[in-house]
N, C-alpha and C positions, 0 to 999 in steps of 0.2 A: 236155789233150786226151786223151780216152779211146781205147781200142782200136778201137771201131767208128767213131768220128769219123775216125781215121787211115785205116781201110779205105775209108770213103766218099771221103775226099780222094784216095786212091790210085786209086779207081774213076773219079772225076771228072777227074783229070789226064789219063787216057787214054794214059799212056806205058808202062803195064805190063800191057796186055791179054793178052799171051802169057805173063806171069809171075804170074798170079793163081792161087792154089791153089783147088781145088774147095771145100775146107772153108771158106776165107775168104769166097768168094762166097756159099756156102750160108748161113753165119752172118750175113752182111750182109743177105741177102734176108729171112731170118727176123726179124732185128732191125728191119727196115723194116715189119714187121707182116704179112707175107704168110703164108698158110696153105700147108702143104706136103702133097703127095700123092706117094707113091713107087710107080712101076710099073716093075719090073725095075731097070734102071740109070737110068731117067728120073726126075728130081726135078721135079715140076710145081708151080708156085706161082701162087696167085691171091689177090686182095685186093678187098674190097668197094670200089666206086667206081673201079676200074681195069678197063677193058674187055679189056685184053690179058692173056695168061698168059705165064709164064716157064717154059721147059722147058730144063733143063741136065743134062748128063751128064759124068761125069769122064773124063778121058783121061790115064792114067798119073799120077793125083793132081792134075792141073791142070784148070782150067776152060778151055773152048775160047774162043779170043779173040773170035770173033763173038758168043758168048753173053754175054761180059763187056760187049761193046759194046751189046747189046740191053738189058742191065740198066741201063747208064749212060743210055741214051736214055729208059728209063722213069723213072729218077730225075729227069732233067732235065725231061722233058715234064710229069710230074705233080708236080714240085717236092717230092719225097719227102725226108724227113730221118730220121735215126735216132731222133728224138724223136716222130715221127709213128707211134706204134704202135697206133693205134686201128684196129680191123678194119672 
């Protein structure tokens, strides 16, 4: 099992929402095939075929728990996987 598969499992378990580093969440989102746009501290992600956008900001090097939950919901609702990197 690779690094990103482990991150995806950590995300899907939902037991570490308050302990997800910003860099981990950002890497996972990019690996899932999202495009990134940065505006100040806001990292905004979009992907063709997904109506919602993801907007995350770091807080002392960590991802905010509610933003981790939003990413998890997108992964579940759209059945995303780290192998689905088509834009």
